[in-house]
Biopython code that builds the backbone (N, CA, C, O; Angstrom):
import numpy as np
from Bio.PDB.StructureBuilder import StructureBuilder

atoms = [
    (1, "PHE", "N", (119.755, 37.079, 93.120)),
    (1, "PHE", "CA", (119.866, 38.431, 93.857)),
    (1, "PHE", "C", (118.462, 39.241, 92.979)),
    (1, "PHE", "O", (117.869, 38.778, 92.005)),
    (2, "GLN", "N", (118.244, 40.309, 93.549)),
    (2, "GLN", "CA", (116.905, 40.939, 92.999)),
    (2, "GLN", "C", (117.288, 42.136, 92.092)),
    (2, "GLN", "O", (118.102, 42.955, 92.519)),
    (3, "VAL", "N", (116.835, 42.253, 91.072)),
    (3, "VAL", "CA", (117.068, 43.192, 90.131)),
    (3, "VAL", "C", (116.081, 44.238, 90.097)),
    (3, "VAL", "O", (114.989, 43.693, 89.938)),
    (4, "PHE", "N", (115.945, 45.609, 90.180)),
    (4, "PHE", "CA", (114.818, 46.431, 90.143)),
    (4, "PHE", "C", (114.897, 47.212, 88.785)),
    (4, "PHE", "O", (115.827, 47.786, 88.219)),
    (5, "LYS", "N", (113.437, 47.001, 88.438)),
    (5, "LYS", "CA", (113.456, 47.936, 87.020)),
    (5, "LYS", "C", (112.931, 49.180, 87.245)),
    (5, "LYS", "O", (111.843, 49.268, 87.814)),
    (6, "ILE", "N", (113.625, 50.316, 86.834)),
    (6, "ILE", "CA", (113.317, 51.479, 87.438)),
    (6, "ILE", "C", (112.929, 52.464, 86.135)),
    (6, "ILE", "O", (113.662, 52.358, 85.152)),
    (7, "GLU", "N", (111.960, 53.292, 86.084)),
    (7, "GLU", "CA", (111.628, 54.248, 85.140)),
    (7, "GLU", "C", (111.902, 55.591, 85.814)),
    (7, "GLU", "O", (111.523, 55.893, 86.946)),
    (8, "VAL", "N", (112.584, 56.335, 85.009)),
    (8, "VAL", "CA", (112.841, 57.829, 85.308)),
    (8, "VAL", "C", (112.494, 58.652, 83.969)),
    (8, "VAL", "O", (112.692, 58.210, 82.837)),
    (9, "LEU", "N", (111.946, 59.915, 84.265)),
    (9, "LEU", "CA", (111.600, 60.818, 83.290)),
    (9, "LEU", "C", (112.858, 61.915, 83.280)),
    (9, "LEU", "O", (113.241, 62.369, 84.358)),
    (10, "MET", "N", (113.426, 62.286, 82.156)),
    (10, "MET", "CA", (114.445, 63.239, 82.082)),
    (10, "MET", "C", (114.284, 63.925, 80.551)),
    (10, "MET", "O", (114.382, 63.301, 79.494)),
    (11, "SER", "N", (114.019, 65.321, 80.693)),
    (11, "SER", "CA", (113.872, 65.979, 79.617)),
    (11, "SER", "C", (112.673, 65.534, 78.770)),
    (11, "SER", "O", (112.648, 65.497, 77.540)),
    (12, "GLY", "N", (111.767, 65.231, 79.540)),
    (12, "GLY", "CA", (110.779, 64.734, 78.670)),
    (12, "GLY", "C", (110.550, 63.280, 78.127)),
    (12, "GLY", "O", (109.529, 62.858, 77.584)),
    (13, "ARG", "N", (111.604, 62.666, 78.362)),
    (13, "ARG", "CA", (111.737, 61.267, 77.909)),
    (13, "ARG", "C", (112.179, 60.256, 78.864)),
    (13, "ARG", "O", (113.079, 60.369, 79.695)),
    (14, "LYS", "N", (111.266, 59.041, 78.587)),
    (14, "LYS", "CA", (111.444, 58.025, 79.784)),
    (14, "LYS", "C", (112.729, 57.086, 79.580)),
    (14, "LYS", "O", (113.006, 56.694, 78.447)),
    (15, "HIS", "N", (113.448, 56.758, 80.600)),
    (15, "HIS", "CA", (114.627, 56.054, 80.601)),
    (15, "HIS", "C", (114.253, 54.639, 81.593)),
    (15, "HIS", "O", (113.602, 54.677, 82.638)),
    (16, "PHE", "N", (114.692, 53.740, 81.127)),
    (16, "PHE", "CA", (114.619, 52.522, 82.136)),
    (16, "PHE", "C", (115.859, 51.998, 82.395)),
    (16, "PHE", "O", (116.708, 51.989, 81.504)),
    (17, "VAL", "N", (116.099, 51.533, 83.553)),
    (17, "VAL", "CA", (117.303, 50.943, 84.121)),
    (17, "VAL", "C", (116.860, 49.670, 84.857)),
    (17, "VAL", "O", (115.811, 49.625, 85.499)),
    (18, "GLU", "N", (117.741, 48.597, 84.728)),
    (18, "GLU", "CA", (117.376, 47.457, 85.513)),
    (18, "GLU", "C", (118.763, 47.091, 86.070)),
    (18, "GLU", "O", (119.641, 46.574, 85.380)),
    (19, "LYS", "N", (118.907, 47.441, 87.542)),
    (19, "LYS", "CA", (120.049, 47.339, 88.292)),
    (19, "LYS", "C", (119.936, 46.623, 89.426)),
    (19, "LYS", "O", (118.799, 46.632, 89.898)),
    (20, "ARG", "N", (120.830, 45.940, 90.079)),
    (20, "ARG", "CA", (120.850, 45.510, 91.542)),
    (20, "ARG", "C", (120.870, 46.675, 92.494)),
    (20, "ARG", "O", (121.304, 47.787, 92.195)),
    (21, "TYR", "N", (120.394, 46.356, 93.600)),
    (21, "TYR", "CA", (120.554, 47.529, 94.685)),
    (21, "TYR", "C", (122.072, 47.896, 94.955)),
    (21, "TYR", "O", (122.395, 49.029, 95.313)),
    (22, "SER", "N", (122.908, 46.955, 94.778)),
    (22, "SER", "CA", (124.327, 47.308, 95.049)),
    (22, "SER", "C", (124.925, 48.440, 94.117)),
    (22, "SER", "O", (125.720, 49.318, 94.452)),
    (23, "GLU", "N", (124.388, 48.230, 92.927)),
    (23, "GLU", "CA", (124.941, 49.226, 91.713)),
    (23, "GLU", "C", (124.393, 50.653, 92.261)),
    (23, "GLU", "O", (125.096, 51.663, 92.242)),
    (24, "PHE", "N", (123.246, 50.630, 92.683)),
    (24, "PHE", "CA", (122.457, 51.988, 92.944)),
    (24, "PHE", "C", (123.499, 52.585, 94.167)),
    (24, "PHE", "O", (123.964, 53.725, 94.179)),
    (25, "HIS", "N", (123.726, 51.606, 95.110)),
    (25, "HIS", "CA", (124.462, 52.148, 96.295)),
    (25, "HIS", "C", (125.759, 52.677, 95.895)),
    (25, "HIS", "O", (126.116, 53.788, 96.287)),
    (26, "ALA", "N", (126.550, 51.892, 95.073)),
    (26, "ALA", "CA", (127.861, 52.513, 94.463)),
    (26, "ALA", "C", (127.628, 53.683, 93.634)),
    (26, "ALA", "O", (128.446, 54.596, 93.745)),
    (27, "LEU", "N", (126.675, 53.822, 92.835)),
    (27, "LEU", "CA", (126.387, 55.223, 92.262)),
    (27, "LEU", "C", (126.131, 56.326, 93.287)),
    (27, "LEU", "O", (126.617, 57.432, 93.052)),
    (28, "HIS", "N", (125.448, 56.147, 94.356)),
    (28, "HIS", "CA", (125.383, 57.118, 95.164)),
    (28, "HIS", "C", (126.481, 57.481, 96.059)),
    (28, "HIS", "O", (126.458, 58.597, 96.579)),
    (29, "LYS", "N", (127.611, 56.525, 96.344)),
    (29, "LYS", "CA", (128.705, 56.806, 96.968)),
    (29, "LYS", "C", (129.451, 57.912, 96.129)),
    (29, "LYS", "O", (129.893, 58.940, 96.642)),
    (30, "LYS", "N", (129.560, 57.573, 94.652)),
    (30, "LYS", "CA", (130.301, 58.409, 93.847)),
    (30, "LYS", "C", (129.534, 59.799, 93.667)),
    (30, "LYS", "O", (130.175, 60.849, 93.718)),
    (31, "LEU", "N", (128.212, 59.792, 93.466)),
    (31, "LEU", "CA", (127.503, 60.843, 93.501)),
    (31, "LEU", "C", (127.679, 61.869, 94.292)),
    (31, "LEU", "O", (127.627, 63.021, 93.862)),
    (32, "LYS", "N", (127.918, 61.565, 95.600)),
    (32, "LYS", "CA", (127.862, 62.269, 96.865)),
    (32, "LYS", "C", (129.039, 63.326, 96.733)),
    (32, "LYS", "O", (129.059, 64.449, 97.237)),
    (33, "LYS", "N", (130.013, 62.732, 95.951)),
    (33, "LYS", "CA", (131.410, 63.671, 95.943)),
    (33, "LYS", "C", (130.932, 65.023, 95.060)),
    (33, "LYS", "O", (131.293, 66.182, 95.262)),
    (34, "PHE", "N", (130.233, 64.649, 94.270)),
    (34, "PHE", "CA", (130.118, 65.689, 93.018)),
    (34, "PHE", "C", (128.773, 66.640, 93.272)),
    (34, "PHE", "O", (128.842, 67.856, 93.095)),
    (35, "ILE", "N", (127.788, 66.117, 93.615)),
    (35, "ILE", "CA", (126.465, 66.753, 93.718)),
    (35, "ILE", "C", (125.670, 66.559, 95.123)),
    (35, "ILE", "O", (125.924, 65.707, 95.974)),
    (36, "ARG", "N", (124.636, 67.562, 95.169)),
    (36, "ARG", "CA", (123.785, 67.065, 96.475)),
    (36, "ARG", "C", (122.838, 65.881, 96.139)),
    (36, "ARG", "O", (122.127, 65.915, 95.135)),
    (37, "THR", "N", (122.845, 64.903, 96.945)),
    (37, "THR", "CA", (122.126, 63.637, 96.731)),
    (37, "THR", "C", (121.003, 63.445, 97.904)),
    (37, "THR", "O", (121.141, 63.739, 99.091)),
    (38, "PRO", "N", (120.001, 62.949, 97.348)),
    (38, "PRO", "CA", (118.762, 62.800, 98.556)),
    (38, "PRO", "C", (119.226, 61.385, 99.168)),
    (38, "PRO", "O", (120.216, 60.766, 98.778)),
    (39, "GLU", "N", (118.445, 61.016, 100.081)),
    (39, "GLU", "CA", (118.943, 59.878, 100.790)),
    (39, "GLU", "C", (118.452, 58.737, 99.963)),
    (39, "GLU", "O", (117.467, 58.861, 99.235)),
    (40, "ILE", "N", (119.145, 57.603, 100.069)),
    (40, "ILE", "CA", (118.989, 56.407, 99.346)),
    (40, "ILE", "C", (118.323, 55.301, 100.173)),
    (40, "ILE", "O", (118.739, 55.217, 101.329)),
    (41, "PRO", "N", (117.526, 54.578, 99.863)),
    (41, "PRO", "CA", (116.755, 53.537, 100.551)),
    (41, "PRO", "C", (117.720, 52.745, 101.513)),
    (41, "PRO", "O", (118.916, 52.627, 101.244)),
    (42, "SER", "N", (117.255, 52.308, 102.437)),
    (42, "SER", "CA", (118.287, 51.537, 103.380)),
    (42, "SER", "C", (118.567, 50.306, 102.604)),
    (42, "SER", "O", (117.788, 49.690, 101.877)),
    (43, "LYS", "N", (119.985, 50.010, 102.916)),
    (43, "LYS", "CA", (120.464, 48.787, 102.512)),
    (43, "LYS", "C", (119.844, 47.581, 102.898)),
    (43, "LYS", "O", (119.664, 46.672, 102.088)),
    (44, "HIS", "N", (119.478, 47.506, 104.180)),
    (44, "HIS", "CA", (119.046, 46.231, 104.725)),
    (44, "HIS", "C", (117.614, 46.028, 104.807)),
    (44, "HIS", "O", (116.862, 46.738, 105.475)),
    (45, "VAL", "N", (117.219, 44.909, 104.015)),
    (45, "VAL", "CA", (115.636, 44.674, 103.924)),
    (45, "VAL", "C", (115.510, 43.346, 104.888)),
    (45, "VAL", "O", (116.313, 42.415, 104.828)),
    (46, "ARG", "N", (114.479, 43.389, 105.711)),
    (46, "ARG", "CA", (114.456, 42.249, 106.627)),
    (46, "ARG", "C", (113.957, 41.175, 105.753)),
    (46, "ARG", "O", (114.657, 40.163, 105.724)),
    (47, "ASN", "N", (112.771, 41.189, 104.955)),
    (47, "ASN", "CA", (112.393, 40.297, 104.075)),
    (47, "ASN", "C", (112.030, 40.554, 102.823)),
    (47, "ASN", "O", (111.606, 41.681, 102.570)),
    (48, "TRP", "N", (112.120, 39.592, 101.815)),
    (48, "TRP", "CA", (111.864, 39.788, 100.388)),
    (48, "TRP", "C", (110.490, 39.525, 100.106)),
    (48, "TRP", "O", (110.261, 38.577, 99.356)),
    (49, "VAL", "N", (109.391, 40.279, 100.629)),
    (49, "VAL", "CA", (108.293, 40.042, 100.207)),
    (49, "VAL", "C", (107.946, 41.004, 99.250)),
    (49, "VAL", "O", (108.469, 42.113, 99.353)),
    (50, "PRO", "N", (107.048, 40.753, 98.207)),
    (50, "PRO", "CA", (106.771, 41.740, 96.876)),
    (50, "PRO", "C", (106.474, 43.136, 97.581)),
    (50, "PRO", "O", (106.924, 44.117, 96.989)),
    (51, "LYS", "N", (105.814, 43.347, 98.704)),
    (51, "LYS", "CA", (105.344, 44.730, 99.181)),
    (51, "LYS", "C", (106.537, 45.468, 99.602)),
    (51, "LYS", "O", (106.665, 46.679, 99.426)),
    (52, "VAL", "N", (107.445, 44.683, 100.185)),
    (52, "VAL", "CA", (108.727, 45.416, 100.561)),
    (52, "VAL", "C", (109.676, 45.754, 99.417)),
    (52, "VAL", "O", (110.326, 46.795, 99.318)),
    (53, "LEU", "N", (109.665, 44.807, 98.631)),
    (53, "LEU", "CA", (110.606, 45.089, 97.331)),
    (53, "LEU", "C", (109.903, 46.163, 96.600)),
    (53, "LEU", "O", (110.594, 47.026, 96.059)),
    (54, "GLU", "N", (108.648, 46.217, 96.519)),
    (54, "GLU", "CA", (108.026, 47.285, 95.762)),
    (54, "GLU", "C", (108.241, 48.670, 96.262)),
    (54, "GLU", "O", (108.375, 49.655, 95.537)),
    (55, "GLN", "N", (108.262, 48.663, 97.480)),
    (55, "GLN", "CA", (108.710, 49.983, 98.323)),
    (55, "GLN", "C", (110.041, 50.208, 98.039)),
    (55, "GLN", "O", (110.427, 51.361, 97.847)),
    (56, "ARG", "N", (110.749, 49.329, 97.989)),
    (56, "ARG", "CA", (112.280, 49.674, 97.498)),
    (56, "ARG", "C", (112.452, 50.354, 96.283)),
    (56, "ARG", "O", (113.071, 51.408, 96.141)),
    (57, "ARG", "N", (111.702, 49.510, 95.148)),
    (57, "ARG", "CA", (111.847, 50.068, 93.848)),
    (57, "ARG", "C", (111.268, 51.431, 93.817)),
    (57, "ARG", "O", (111.737, 52.286, 93.066)),
    (58, "GLN", "N", (110.320, 51.653, 94.561)),
    (58, "GLN", "CA", (109.744, 53.111, 94.531)),
    (58, "GLN", "C", (110.797, 54.063, 95.012)),
    (58, "GLN", "O", (111.041, 55.104, 94.401)),
    (59, "GLY", "N", (111.357, 53.743, 95.993)),
    (59, "GLY", "CA", (112.270, 54.448, 96.712)),
    (59, "GLY", "C", (113.382, 54.866, 95.950)),
    (59, "GLY", "O", (113.834, 56.002, 96.089)),
    (60, "LEU", "N", (113.947, 53.913, 95.022)),
    (60, "LEU", "CA", (115.057, 54.010, 94.155)),
    (60, "LEU", "C", (114.693, 54.907, 92.992)),
    (60, "LEU", "O", (115.473, 55.743, 92.536)),
    (61, "GLU", "N", (113.531, 54.704, 92.558)),
    (61, "GLU", "CA", (113.036, 55.499, 91.433)),
    (61, "GLU", "C", (112.866, 57.036, 91.992)),
    (61, "GLU", "O", (113.185, 57.956, 91.238)),
    (62, "LEU", "N", (112.455, 57.269, 93.076)),
    (62, "LEU", "CA", (112.374, 58.509, 93.559)),
    (62, "LEU", "C", (113.702, 59.128, 93.928)),
    (62, "LEU", "O", (113.852, 60.349, 93.890)),
    (63, "TYR", "N", (114.573, 58.383, 94.249)),
    (63, "TYR", "CA", (115.999, 58.760, 94.366)),
    (63, "TYR", "C", (116.531, 59.329, 93.204)),
    (63, "TYR", "O", (117.031, 60.453, 93.247)),
    (64, "LEU", "N", (116.473, 58.610, 92.065)),
    (64, "LEU", "CA", (116.827, 58.954, 90.684)),
    (64, "LEU", "C", (116.304, 60.331, 90.230)),
    (64, "LEU", "O", (116.993, 61.258, 89.804)),
    (65, "GLN", "N", (114.993, 60.305, 90.392)),
    (65, "GLN", "CA", (114.198, 61.277, 89.855)),
    (65, "GLN", "C", (114.650, 62.649, 90.679)),
    (65, "GLN", "O", (114.795, 63.716, 90.081)),
    (66, "THR", "N", (114.829, 62.534, 91.916)),
    (66, "THR", "CA", (115.097, 63.746, 92.658)),
    (66, "THR", "C", (116.498, 64.326, 92.172)),
    (66, "THR", "O", (116.551, 65.499, 91.804)),
    (67, "VAL", "N", (117.565, 63.568, 92.166)),
    (67, "VAL", "CA", (118.687, 63.618, 91.684)),
    (67, "VAL", "C", (118.669, 64.664, 90.332)),
    (67, "VAL", "O", (119.345, 65.691, 90.272)),
    (68, "ILE", "N", (117.768, 64.189, 89.282)),
    (68, "ILE", "CA", (117.697, 64.765, 88.104)),
    (68, "ILE", "C", (117.114, 66.157, 88.304)),
    (68, "ILE", "O", (117.551, 67.104, 87.650)),
    (69, "LEU", "N", (116.003, 66.319, 89.315)),
    (69, "LEU", "CA", (115.344, 67.516, 89.502)),
    (69, "LEU", "C", (116.261, 68.685, 90.270)),
    (69, "LEU", "O", (116.191, 69.911, 90.188)),
    (70, "GLU", "N", (116.985, 67.983, 90.905)),
    (70, "GLU", "CA", (117.703, 69.096, 91.846)),
    (70, "GLU", "C", (119.078, 69.590, 91.253)),
    (70, "GLU", "O", (119.670, 70.604, 91.621)),
    (71, "ASN", "N", (119.430, 68.838, 90.420)),
    (71, "ASN", "CA", (120.983, 69.204, 89.555)),
    (71, "ASN", "C", (120.569, 69.525, 88.375)),
    (71, "ASN", "O", (119.811, 68.806, 87.724)),
    (72, "GLU", "N", (121.068, 70.746, 87.938)),
    (72, "GLU", "CA", (121.065, 71.241, 86.390)),
    (72, "GLU", "C", (122.059, 70.476, 85.842)),
    (72, "GLU", "O", (121.759, 69.731, 84.909)),
    (73, "GLU", "N", (123.341, 70.522, 86.298)),
    (73, "GLU", "CA", (124.518, 69.610, 85.582)),
    (73, "GLU", "C", (124.529, 68.247, 86.344)),
    (73, "GLU", "O", (124.601, 68.157, 87.569)),
    (74, "LEU", "N", (124.453, 67.228, 85.504)),
    (74, "LEU", "CA", (124.453, 65.888, 85.984)),
    (74, "LEU", "C", (125.770, 65.150, 85.744)),
    (74, "LEU", "O", (126.226, 65.221, 84.603)),
    (75, "PRO", "N", (126.371, 64.527, 86.561)),
    (75, "PRO", "CA", (127.500, 64.007, 86.274)),
    (75, "PRO", "C", (127.498, 62.832, 85.254)),
    (75, "PRO", "O", (126.519, 62.086, 85.228)),
    (76, "LYS", "N", (128.574, 62.627, 84.391)),
    (76, "LYS", "CA", (128.732, 61.549, 83.565)),
    (76, "LYS", "C", (128.577, 60.152, 84.059)),
    (76, "LYS", "O", (128.259, 59.231, 83.307)),
    (77, "ILE", "N", (128.808, 60.003, 85.354)),
    (77, "ILE", "CA", (128.654, 58.595, 85.998)),
    (77, "ILE", "C", (127.056, 58.559, 85.996)),
    (77, "ILE", "O", (126.525, 57.535, 85.567)),
    (78, "PHE", "N", (126.333, 59.509, 86.405)),
    (78, "PHE", "CA", (124.995, 59.344, 86.581)),
    (78, "PHE", "C", (124.289, 59.205, 85.087)),
    (78, "PHE", "O", (123.346, 58.419, 84.992)),
    (79, "LEU", "N", (124.661, 59.850, 84.070)),
    (79, "LEU", "CA", (124.248, 59.549, 82.763)),
    (79, "LEU", "C", (124.508, 58.319, 82.291)),
    (79, "LEU", "O", (123.664, 57.789, 81.569)),
    (80, "ASP", "N", (125.789, 57.599, 82.627)),
    (80, "ASP", "CA", (126.238, 56.204, 82.194)),
    (80, "ASP", "C", (125.224, 55.328, 82.764)),
    (80, "ASP", "O", (124.727, 54.396, 82.133)),
    (81, "PHE", "N", (124.896, 55.660, 84.060)),
    (81, "PHE", "CA", (124.232, 54.690, 84.980)),
    (81, "PHE", "C", (122.790, 54.525, 84.218)),
    (81, "PHE", "O", (122.271, 53.416, 84.095)),
    (82, "LEU", "N", (122.193, 55.721, 83.720)),
    (82, "LEU", "CA", (120.821, 55.614, 82.783)),
    (82, "LEU", "C", (121.167, 55.175, 81.485)),
    (82, "LEU", "O", (120.242, 55.086, 80.677)),
    (83, "ASN", "N", (122.269, 54.895, 81.132)),
    (83, "ASN", "CA", (122.579, 54.484, 79.722)),
    (83, "ASN", "C", (122.211, 55.814, 78.701)),
    (83, "ASN", "O", (121.718, 55.582, 77.597)),
    (84, "ILE", "N", (122.457, 57.095, 79.100)),
    (84, "ILE", "CA", (122.167, 58.313, 78.218)),
    (84, "ILE", "C", (123.399, 58.531, 77.859)),
    (84, "ILE", "O", (124.316, 58.586, 78.679)),
    (85, "ARG", "N", (123.566, 58.691, 76.483)),
    (85, "ARG", "CA", (124.542, 59.107, 75.681)),
    (85, "ARG", "C", (124.852, 60.514, 75.909)),
    (85, "ARG", "O", (125.997, 60.787, 76.269)),
    (86, "HIS", "N", (123.926, 61.522, 75.738)),
    (86, "HIS", "CA", (124.059, 62.863, 75.774)),
    (86, "HIS", "C", (122.609, 63.255, 76.134)),
    (86, "HIS", "O", (121.582, 62.642, 75.841)),
    (87, "VAL", "N", (122.748, 64.516, 76.897)),
    (87, "VAL", "CA", (121.592, 65.105, 77.671)),
    (87, "VAL", "C", (120.899, 65.769, 76.443)),
    (87, "VAL", "O", (121.566, 66.619, 75.853)),
    (88, "PRO", "N", (119.688, 65.502, 75.996)),
    (88, "PRO", "CA", (119.047, 66.368, 75.025)),
    (88, "PRO", "C", (118.654, 67.589, 75.724)),
    (88, "PRO", "O", (118.215, 67.629, 76.874)),
    (89, "THR", "N", (118.853, 68.638, 74.900)),
    (89, "THR", "CA", (118.488, 69.991, 75.434)),
    (89, "THR", "C", (117.044, 70.261, 74.931)),
    (89, "THR", "O", (116.682, 69.832, 73.835)),
    (90, "LEU", "N", (116.244, 70.956, 75.721)),
    (90, "LEU", "CA", (114.924, 71.155, 75.340)),
    (90, "LEU", "C", (114.890, 72.047, 74.203)),
    (90, "LEU", "O", (115.644, 73.015, 74.103)),
    (91, "PRO", "N", (113.953, 71.702, 73.282)),
    (91, "PRO", "CA", (114.089, 72.394, 71.872)),
    (91, "PRO", "C", (113.705, 73.859, 72.211)),
    (91, "PRO", "O", (112.863, 74.153, 73.059)),
    (92, "LYS", "N", (114.384, 74.723, 71.485)),
    (92, "LYS", "CA", (113.999, 76.089, 71.580)),
    (92, "LYS", "C", (113.008, 76.427, 70.618)),
    (92, "LYS", "O", (112.874, 75.782, 69.578)),
    (93, "ALA", "N", (112.247, 77.496, 70.944)),
    (93, "ALA", "CA", (110.859, 77.749, 69.997)),
    (93, "ALA", "C", (111.550, 78.408, 68.669)),
    (93, "ALA", "O", (112.331, 79.359, 68.654)),
    (94, "GLU", "N", (111.125, 77.755, 67.706)),
    (94, "GLU", "CA", (111.738, 78.309, 66.408)),
    (94, "GLU", "C", (110.976, 79.509, 66.119)),
    (94, "GLU", "O", (109.770, 79.688, 66.284)),
    (95, "SER", "N", (112.004, 80.444, 65.583)),
    (95, "SER", "CA", (111.426, 81.540, 65.076)),
    (95, "SER", "C", (110.675, 81.722, 63.743)),
    (95, "SER", "O", (111.131, 81.216, 62.717)),
    (96, "CYS", "N", (109.595, 82.395, 63.739)),
    (96, "CYS", "CA", (108.830, 82.468, 62.498)),
    (96, "CYS", "C", (109.491, 83.261, 61.309)),
    (96, "CYS", "O", (110.132, 84.287, 61.536)),
    (97, "GLY", "N", (109.332, 82.791, 60.102)),
    (97, "GLY", "CA", (109.882, 83.407, 58.965)),
    (97, "GLY", "C", (111.272, 83.290, 58.810)),
    (97, "GLY", "O", (111.830, 83.802, 57.840)),
]
sb = StructureBuilder()
sb.init_structure("model")
sb.init_model(0)
sb.init_chain("A")
sb.init_seg("    ")
for serial, (resi, resn, name, xyz) in enumerate(atoms, 1):
    if name == "N":
        sb.init_residue(resn, " ", resi, " ")
    sb.init_atom(name, np.array(xyz, "f"), 0.0, 1.0, " ", f" {name:<3s}", serial, name[0])
structure = sb.get_structure()
């Protein structure tokens, strides 16, 4: 089976996930109950040529990135999927003196 290596940017930090498509699909079904989700790339791929696989990988990357951008509060299942223990808050400007 095919594993996709995806990189997403969240709160200025890069996170990497390596998951099968079925795992993304399962996540999508759960997320739909809690938050607005973008479309997930189609489940059916005619052939497993590198170009098609790369398009699918990019689609999954875009999917995750869009979820992050469109939702201020991210469900725990999403953070778990990305293996993020806690969401780092953006550092506030320190006051001088």
